[in-house]
N, C-alpha and C positions, 0 to 999 in steps of 0.2 A: 148532764152528769156524763163523764167519759168512763166507761167501764174497762178495766183492764183484763186484757184476755191473752192467753199464751197458745197461740195457734200452732206452734211448733209441738207442745206437749199434746194438745188435742189431736193433731195430725198423727202423732206417733201412736196414741192410744188406740184411735181407730184402727192403724195399721196392724197393731198387736191382735186387735180383735179379729180382724181379717184373716191374719196368718194363723191364728188359732182353729178358726172354721175350716181353712183349707187343711191344715194338719189332720184335723179330725176325720174329715172325709177321705184324705188320703191313707190314713191310718186304717180305716175299714177295708179299703182294697188292698192293702199291704198284707192284711190277714189271709187274703185269698192268693198269697204267694205270687203277688205282682211286685217284683222287685223295684221297677221304676217308681212305683207309688210309695214305698218304703223310703227311698231317696228323697222323693220330693217332700214327705212328711217330715224328715229330718231337716231339709232345708227350710221348711215353713216353721218348724220349732225354732230354729236358729234365728230366723228372722224375727219372730215373735218375741224371743228373749231380748234381742237387741232393741227392738222398738219399745218394748216395756222399760228397758234400762234408760233409753234416750227420753222417753215421756217423764220419767222421774227426775232426770237431770235437767231437763229444759226449764 
């Protein structure tokens, strides 16, 4: 039996989870007035959103 799998959707879903974890960690440091961490958190949130969109679209 051949199982149908959508590796693109799976990959993008994992990417979104990783980006979320990264953003959460960076947001903790951003509270301590570390500007570069705030910027990183924003980038991770954008990446997370894009990966979630692609996972649903795939």
